[in-house]
ZANU-860614 format. One record per atom (N, C-alpha, C): residue in three letters; atom name; x, y, z. Coordinates in pm, whole numbers. Atoms other than C-alpha are relative to their C-alpha. Layout:
<pts>
{'ALA', 'CA', {X, Y, Z}}
...
</pts>
This chain:
<pts>
{'UNK', 'N', {-70, -81, -95}}
{'UNK', 'CA', {10039, 9888, 9777}}
{'UNK', 'C', {-171, 71, 16}}
{'UNK', 'N', {131, -56, -27}}
{'UNK', 'CA', {9714, 10038, 9949}}
{'UNK', 'C', {25, 143, 30}}
{'UNK', 'N', {13, -120, -2}}
{'UNK', 'CA', {9676, 10388, 9913}}
{'UNK', 'C', {-99, 105, 72}}
{'UNK', 'N', {86, -93, -71}}
{'UNK', 'CA', {9489, 10672, 10145}}
{'UNK', 'C', {28, 140, -58}}
{'UNK', 'N', {3, -107, 43}}
{'UNK', 'CA', {9408, 10997, 9987}}
{'UNK', 'C', {-97, 93, 128}}
{'UNK', 'N', {74, -110, -105}}
{'UNK', 'CA', {9381, 11310, 10268}}
{'UNK', 'C', {5, 110, -50}}
{'UNK', 'N', {-26, -109, 56}}
{'UNK', 'CA', {9286, 11609, 10111}}
{'UNK', 'C', {-144, 85, 31}}
{'UNK', 'N', {143, -68, -54}}
{'UNK', 'CA', {9002, 11854, 10181}}
{'UNK', 'C', {-75, 69, -134}}
{'UNK', 'N', {54, -9, 101}}
{'UNK', 'CA', {8973, 11927, 9811}}
{'UNK', 'C', {-72, -106, -95}}
{'UNK', 'N', {102, 98, 81}}
{'UNK', 'CA', {8700, 11729, 9617}}
{'UNK', 'C', {70, -9, -131}}
{'UNK', 'N', {-67, 15, 127}}
{'UNK', 'CA', {8885, 11833, 9277}}
{'UNK', 'C', {118, -62, -5}}
{'UNK', 'N', {-96, 61, -5}}
{'UNK', 'CA', {9204, 11740, 9412}}
{'UNK', 'C', {4, -178, 14}}
{'UNK', 'N', {37, 151, -11}}
{'UNK', 'CA', {9072, 11379, 9534}}
{'UNK', 'C', {-30, -72, -119}}
{'UNK', 'N', {37, 66, 123}}
{'UNK', 'CA', {8915, 11335, 9222}}
{'UNK', 'C', {113, -23, -93}}
{'UNK', 'N', {-137, 8, 71}}
{'UNK', 'CA', {9229, 11391, 9014}}
{'UNK', 'C', {95, -79, 48}}
{'UNK', 'N', {-54, 82, -71}}
{'UNK', 'CA', {9422, 11188, 9261}}
{'UNK', 'C', {-56, -154, -59}}
{'UNK', 'N', {81, 108, 19}}
{'UNK', 'CA', {9162, 10902, 9209}}
{'UNK', 'C', {31, -80, -143}}
{'UNK', 'N', {-9, 39, 140}}
{'UNK', 'CA', {9188, 10906, 8823}}
{'UNK', 'C', {138, -26, -35}}
{'UNK', 'N', {-158, 26, -8}}
{'UNK', 'CA', {9589, 10928, 8854}}
{'UNK', 'C', {28, -169, 46}}
{'UNK', 'N', {-47, 129, -79}}
{'UNK', 'CA', {9587, 10598, 9072}}
{'UNK', 'C', {-84, -92, -92}}
{'UNK', 'N', {58, 121, 83}}
{'UNK', 'CA', {9314, 10424, 8864}}
{'UNK', 'C', {86, -55, -122}}
{'UNK', 'N', {-82, 37, 135}}
{'UNK', 'CA', {9586, 10390, 8578}}
{'UNK', 'C', {105, -61, 61}}
{'UNK', 'N', {-143, 44, -67}}
{'UNK', 'CA', {9842, 10235, 8811}}
{'UNK', 'C', {-82, -171, 23}}
{'UNK', 'N', {38, 139, -23}}
{'UNK', 'CA', {9837, 9832, 8830}}
{'UNK', 'C', {56, -5, 145}}
{'UNK', 'N', {-53, 26, -146}}
{'UNK', 'CA', {9880, 9690, 9180}}
{'UNK', 'C', {8, 124, 105}}
{'UNK', 'N', {18, -90, -109}}
{'UNK', 'CA', {9788, 10018, 9351}}
{'UNK', 'C', {-166, 28, 36}}
{'UNK', 'N', {132, 6, -75}}
{'UNK', 'CA', {9469, 10006, 9566}}
{'UNK', 'C', {-55, 123, 85}}
{'UNK', 'N', {51, -119, -49}}
{'UNK', 'CA', {9276, 10319, 9668}}
{'UNK', 'C', {-98, -51, 81}}
{'UNK', 'N', {56, 41, -109}}
{'UNK', 'CA', {9166, 10220, 10020}}
{'UNK', 'C', {-94, 92, 84}}
{'UNK', 'N', {79, -87, -75}}
{'UNK', 'CA', {9004, 10531, 10132}}
{'UNK', 'C', {30, 131, -33}}
{'UNK', 'N', {-3, -146, -9}}
{'UNK', 'CA', {8963, 10917, 10120}}
{'UNK', 'C', {-42, 66, 109}}
{'UNK', 'N', {33, -73, -73}}
{'UNK', 'CA', {8940, 11157, 10357}}
{'UNK', 'C', {18, 161, 12}}
{'UNK', 'N', {7, -158, 44}}
{'UNK', 'CA', {8823, 11527, 10343}}
{'UNK', 'C', {48, 93, 110}}
{'UNK', 'N', {-46, -93, -94}}
{'UNK', 'CA', {8977, 11649, 10661}}
{'UNK', 'C', {103, -64, 76}}
{'UNK', 'N', {-115, 98, -73}}
{'UNK', 'CA', {9263, 11560, 10882}}
{'UNK', 'C', {-30, -86, 143}}
{'UNK', 'N', {81, 114, -101}}
{'UNK', 'CA', {9043, 11406, 11171}}
{'UNK', 'C', {-8, -139, -50}}
{'UNK', 'N', {23, 109, 79}}
{'UNK', 'CA', {8931, 11169, 10888}}
{'UNK', 'C', {137, -70, -15}}
{'UNK', 'N', {-142, 35, 59}}
{'UNK', 'CA', {9275, 11125, 10776}}
{'UNK', 'C', {55, -62, 111}}
{'UNK', 'N', {-72, 45, -128}}
{'UNK', 'CA', {9390, 11042, 11134}}
{'UNK', 'C', {-78, -135, 18}}
{'UNK', 'N', {64, 155, -35}}
{'UNK', 'CA', {9124, 10786, 11197}}
{'UNK', 'C', {32, -97, -109}}
{'UNK', 'N', {7, 75, 104}}
{'UNK', 'CA', {9140, 10640, 10849}}
{'UNK', 'C', {154, -86, -21}}
{'UNK', 'N', {-89, 41, -16}}
{'UNK', 'CA', {9521, 10595, 10881}}
{'UNK', 'C', {28, -136, 115}}
{'UNK', 'N', {-13, 104, -101}}
{'UNK', 'CA', {9484, 10421, 11224}}
{'UNK', 'C', {-92, -151, -60}}
{'UNK', 'N', {82, 103, 30}}
{'UNK', 'CA', {9192, 10196, 11100}}
{'UNK', 'C', {45, -73, -126}}
{'UNK', 'N', {-22, 57, 101}}
{'UNK', 'CA', {9284, 10122, 10758}}
{'UNK', 'C', {184, -54, -63}}
{'UNK', 'N', {-154, 31, 32}}
{'UNK', 'CA', {9701, 10098, 10771}}
{'UNK', 'C', {50, 5, -123}}
{'UNK', 'N', {-49, -17, 134}}
{'UNK', 'CA', {9770, 10230, 10435}}
{'UNK', 'C', {173, -1, -5}}
{'UNK', 'N', {-131, -5, 26}}
{'UNK', 'CA', {10111, 10178, 10275}}
{'UNK', 'C', {70, 134, -28}}
{'UNK', 'N', {-30, -140, 55}}
{'UNK', 'CA', {10126, 10509, 10147}}
{'UNK', 'C', {-153, 101, 10}}
{'UNK', 'N', {133, -79, -24}}
{'UNK', 'CA', {9905, 10807, 10247}}
{'UNK', 'C', {39, 176, -76}}
{'UNK', 'N', {-48, -169, 91}}
{'UNK', 'CA', {9909, 11145, 10002}}
{'UNK', 'C', {-92, 79, 87}}
{'UNK', 'N', {84, -61, -102}}
{'UNK', 'CA', {9803, 11394, 10259}}
{'UNK', 'C', {47, 179, -53}}
{'UNK', 'N', {10, -153, 35}}
{'UNK', 'CA', {9736, 11784, 10213}}
{'UNK', 'C', {77, 54, 145}}
{'UNK', 'N', {-62, -67, -122}}
{'UNK', 'CA', {9916, 12031, 10473}}
{'UNK', 'C', {-139, 74, 58}}
{'UNK', 'N', {150, -80, -42}}
{'UNK', 'CA', {9604, 12265, 10508}}
{'UNK', 'C', {-119, -69, -12}}
{'UNK', 'N', {145, 61, 37}}
{'UNK', 'CA', {9283, 12101, 10593}}
{'UNK', 'C', {-59, 32, 139}}
{'UNK', 'N', {44, -4, -147}}
{'UNK', 'CA', {9030, 12156, 10875}}
{'UNK', 'C', {-4, -113, 83}}
{'UNK', 'N', {-4, 93, -84}}
{'UNK', 'CA', {8999, 11964, 11186}}
{'UNK', 'C', {98, -113, 5}}
{'UNK', 'N', {-128, 46, -44}}
{'UNK', 'CA', {9340, 11876, 11229}}
{'UNK', 'C', {120, -14, -159}}
{'UNK', 'N', {-65, -26, 118}}
{'UNK', 'CA', {9622, 11954, 10971}}
{'UNK', 'C', {54, -116, -28}}
{'UNK', 'N', {-100, 115, 75}}
{'UNK', 'CA', {9864, 11728, 10747}}
{'UNK', 'C', {120, 4, 87}}
{'UNK', 'N', {-122, 37, -108}}
{'UNK', 'CA', {10127, 11809, 11004}}
{'UNK', 'C', {-34, -42, 136}}
{'UNK', 'N', {12, 116, -63}}
{'UNK', 'CA', {9953, 11663, 11255}}
{'UNK', 'C', {-24, -124, 1}}
{'UNK', 'N', {-48, 142, 39}}
{'UNK', 'CA', {9910, 11377, 11070}}
{'UNK', 'C', {136, -36, 34}}
{'UNK', 'N', {-109, 11, 9}}
{'UNK', 'CA', {10261, 11363, 11019}}
{'UNK', 'C', {70, -20, 117}}
{'UNK', 'N', {-57, 24, -141}}
{'UNK', 'CA', {10341, 11404, 11400}}
{'UNK', 'C', {-28, -133, 45}}
{'UNK', 'N', {12, 162, -51}}
{'UNK', 'CA', {10145, 11070, 11452}}
{'UNK', 'C', {44, -85, -58}}
{'UNK', 'N', {-111, 105, 82}}
{'UNK', 'CA', {10299, 10898, 11183}}
{'UNK', 'C', {131, -26, 8}}
{'UNK', 'N', {-154, 26, -24}}
{'UNK', 'CA', {10643, 10938, 11267}}
{'UNK', 'C', {-3, -51, 120}}
{'UNK', 'N', {-4, 56, -134}}
{'UNK', 'CA', {10572, 10802, 11621}}
{'UNK', 'C', {-70, -154, -37}}
{'UNK', 'N', {73, 150, -3}}
{'UNK', 'CA', {10404, 10484, 11463}}
{'UNK', 'C', {141, -104, -70}}
{'UNK', 'N', {-112, 86, 61}}
{'UNK', 'CA', {10652, 10202, 11373}}
{'UNK', 'C', {-32, -84, -122}}
{'UNK', 'N', {91, 46, 144}}
{'UNK', 'CA', {10401, 10085, 11104}}
{'UNK', 'C', {-51, 99, -91}}
{'UNK', 'N', {47, -128, 94}}
{'UNK', 'CA', {10369, 10436, 10948}}
{'UNK', 'C', {-5, -17, -162}}
{'UNK', 'N', {9, 8, 135}}
{'UNK', 'CA', {10281, 10445, 10603}}
{'UNK', 'C', {116, 115, -47}}
{'UNK', 'N', {-58, -123, 67}}
{'UNK', 'CA', {10499, 10650, 10350}}
{'UNK', 'C', {-99, 129, -23}}
{'UNK', 'N', {120, -115, 7}}
{'UNK', 'CA', {10368, 11011, 10336}}
{'UNK', 'C', {55, 88, -106}}
{'UNK', 'N', {-35, -138, 91}}
{'UNK', 'CA', {10352, 11238, 10037}}
{'UNK', 'C', {-72, 116, 24}}
{'UNK', 'N', {106, -79, -23}}
{'UNK', 'CA', {10246, 11541, 10104}}
{'UNK', 'C', {-14, 90, -140}}
{'UNK', 'N', {31, -85, 75}}
{'UNK', 'CA', {10075, 11741, 9853}}
{'UNK', 'C', {-75, 119, 19}}
{'UNK', 'N', {53, -139, -63}}
{'UNK', 'CA', {10027, 12122, 9913}}
{'UNK', 'C', {-22, 132, -108}}
{'UNK', 'N', {6, -137, 62}}
{'UNK', 'CA', {9906, 12457, 9771}}
{'UNK', 'C', {108, 98, 44}}
{'UNK', 'N', {-80, -86, -78}}
{'UNK', 'CA', {10161, 12600, 10002}}
{'UNK', 'C', {158, -55, 9}}
{'UNK', 'N', {-113, 78, -24}}
{'UNK', 'CA', {10487, 12468, 9907}}
{'UNK', 'C', {130, 83, -4}}
{'UNK', 'N', {-123, -89, -63}}
{'UNK', 'CA', {10727, 12735, 10090}}
{'UNK', 'C', {91, -91, 21}}
{'UNK', 'N', {-108, 55, -49}}
{'UNK', 'CA', {11054, 12655, 10175}}
{'UNK', 'C', {-2, -30, 189}}
{'UNK', 'N', {19, 49, -151}}
{'UNK', 'CA', {10937, 12649, 10558}}
{'UNK', 'C', {-80, -106, 24}}
{'UNK', 'N', {80, 115, 6}}
{'UNK', 'CA', {10659, 12418, 10485}}
{'UNK', 'C', {80, -122, -23}}
{'UNK', 'N', {-89, 93, 53}}
{'UNK', 'CA', {10896, 12192, 10304}}
{'UNK', 'C', {78, -77, 109}}
{'UNK', 'N', {-101, 36, -114}}
{'UNK', 'CA', {11145, 12189, 10597}}
{'UNK', 'C', {-98, -65, 100}}
{'UNK', 'N', {73, 43, -102}}
{'UNK', 'CA', {10878, 12147, 10850}}
{'UNK', 'C', {-54, -136, -37}}
{'UNK', 'N', {42, 132, 26}}
{'UNK', 'CA', {10730, 11844, 10665}}
{'UNK', 'C', {79, -77, -3}}
{'UNK', 'N', {-132, 134, 15}}
{'UNK', 'CA', {11063, 11645, 10624}}
{'UNK', 'C', {37, -18, 150}}
{'UNK', 'N', {-59, 14, -154}}
{'UNK', 'CA', {11143, 11736, 10981}}
{'UNK', 'C', {-87, -64, 79}}
{'UNK', 'N', {91, 76, -49}}
{'UNK', 'CA', {10834, 11571, 11064}}
{'UNK', 'C', {-53, -142, -29}}
{'UNK', 'N', {16, 144, 39}}
{'UNK', 'CA', {10877, 11277, 10888}}
{'UNK', 'C', {-73, -46, -142}}
{'UNK', 'N', {73, 16, 145}}
{'UNK', 'CA', {10735, 11335, 10516}}
{'UNK', 'C', {101, -61, -78}}
{'UNK', 'N', {-113, 49, 99}}
{'UNK', 'CA', {10891, 11117, 10247}}
{'UNK', 'C', {13, 84, -125}}
{'UNK', 'N', {21, -74, 102}}
{'UNK', 'CA', {10780, 11326, 9982}}
{'UNK', 'C', {-65, 148, 13}}
{'UNK', 'N', {54, -127, -32}}
{'UNK', 'CA', {10687, 11676, 9936}}
{'UNK', 'C', {-38, 81, -161}}
{'UNK', 'N', {38, -25, 114}}
{'UNK', 'CA', {10493, 11819, 9610}}
{'UNK', 'C', {-89, 133, 14}}
{'UNK', 'N', {118, -82, 9}}
{'UNK', 'CA', {10320, 12125, 9504}}
{'UNK', 'C', {-113, -50, -119}}
{'UNK', 'N', {160, 42, 77}}
{'UNK', 'CA', {9931, 12054, 9387}}
{'UNK', 'C', {-10, 78, -129}}
{'UNK', 'N', {34, -81, 97}}
{'UNK', 'CA', {9951, 12334, 9138}}
{'UNK', 'C', {77, -65, -141}}
{'UNK', 'N', {-75, 52, 101}}
{'UNK', 'CA', {10221, 12170, 8912}}
{'UNK', 'C', {109, -114, 0}}
{'UNK', 'N', {-105, 119, -14}}
{'UNK', 'CA', {10378, 11852, 9035}}
{'UNK', 'C', {-102, -125, 67}}
{'UNK', 'N', {83, 106, -50}}
{'UNK', 'CA', {10064, 11651, 9114}}
{'UNK', 'C', {24, -152, -88}}
{'UNK', 'N', {-39, 114, 75}}
{'UNK', 'CA', {10166, 11394, 8833}}
{'UNK', 'C', {128, -83, 69}}
{'UNK', 'N', {-127, 73, -30}}
{'UNK', 'CA', {10503, 11306, 9023}}
{'UNK', 'C', {-58, -90, 104}}
{'UNK', 'N', {39, 116, -79}}
{'UNK', 'CA', {10284, 11115, 9266}}
{'UNK', 'C', {-6, -151, -71}}
{'UNK', 'N', {-45, 116, 61}}
{'UNK', 'CA', {10269, 10862, 9001}}
{'UNK', 'C', {100, -64, -6}}
{'UNK', 'N', {-131, 66, -22}}
{'UNK', 'CA', {10619, 10813, 8984}}
{'UNK', 'C', {19, -42, 107}}
{'UNK', 'N', {-47, 29, -155}}
{'UNK', 'CA', {10670, 10789, 9352}}
{'UNK', 'C', {-54, -140, 11}}
{'UNK', 'N', {57, 120, -21}}
{'UNK', 'CA', {10411, 10550, 9345}}
{'UNK', 'C', {49, -160, -69}}
{'UNK', 'N', {-70, 112, 98}}
{'UNK', 'CA', {10579, 10314, 9075}}
{'UNK', 'C', {136, -37, 62}}
{'UNK', 'N', {-129, 64, -80}}
{'UNK', 'CA', {10923, 10340, 9257}}
{'UNK', 'C', {-36, -41, 133}}
{'UNK', 'N', {3, 78, -125}}
{'UNK', 'CA', {10791, 10243, 9573}}
{'UNK', 'C', {-80, -120, -1}}
{'UNK', 'N', {6, 127, -3}}
{'UNK', 'CA', {10608, 9932, 9422}}
{'UNK', 'C', {120, -64, -16}}
{'UNK', 'N', {-105, 93, 17}}
{'UNK', 'CA', {10933, 9855, 9283}}
{'UNK', 'C', {67, -52, 110}}
{'UNK', 'N', {-61, 23, -132}}
{'UNK', 'CA', {11092, 9878, 9615}}
{'UNK', 'C', {-66, -126, 79}}
{'UNK', 'N', {50, 87, -85}}
{'UNK', 'CA', {10844, 9675, 9776}}
{'UNK', 'C', {8, -155, -72}}
{'UNK', 'N', {0, 157, 75}}
{'UNK', 'CA', {10836, 9379, 9502}}
{'UNK', 'C', {167, -38, 17}}
{'UNK', 'N', {-146, 58, -37}}
{'UNK', 'CA', {11254, 9379, 9560}}
{'UNK', 'C', {-12, -69, 137}}
{'UNK', 'N', {6, 49, -119}}
{'UNK', 'CA', {11157, 9318, 9914}}
{'UNK', 'C', {-48, -129, 27}}
{'UNK', 'N', {48, 144, 10}}
{'UNK', 'CA', {10974, 9022, 9848}}
{'UNK', 'C', {55, -101, -40}}
{'UNK', 'N', {-73, 79, 65}}
{'UNK', 'CA', {11227, 8854, 9647}}
{'UNK', 'C', {141, -47, 62}}
</pts>
């Protein structure tokens, strides 16, 4: 499973890299530190999963979701944000996010989601 991290926080990206490194079958194919780089890397690298922050410079995670939702080969999108308000949650799901987590206390849930997605991908191959 190919994963792309799109987050402007170096600390969060580093934490996610550590979490992903513990998973067998998960390949980190790229990191982007702003929304524009994230957009470019989604187009170029075609990840299976994108872990995306909502609030970033040079295009928001919402802009990225708008693009992804129109793409037939879109990655699964896990939103990871410091702004887990009900309004943000609703907006992200309305735009096509698959998962929505609070960075401050739910970052480890990304690992569980990736494991579940891997199981689903394996089931589709058989």
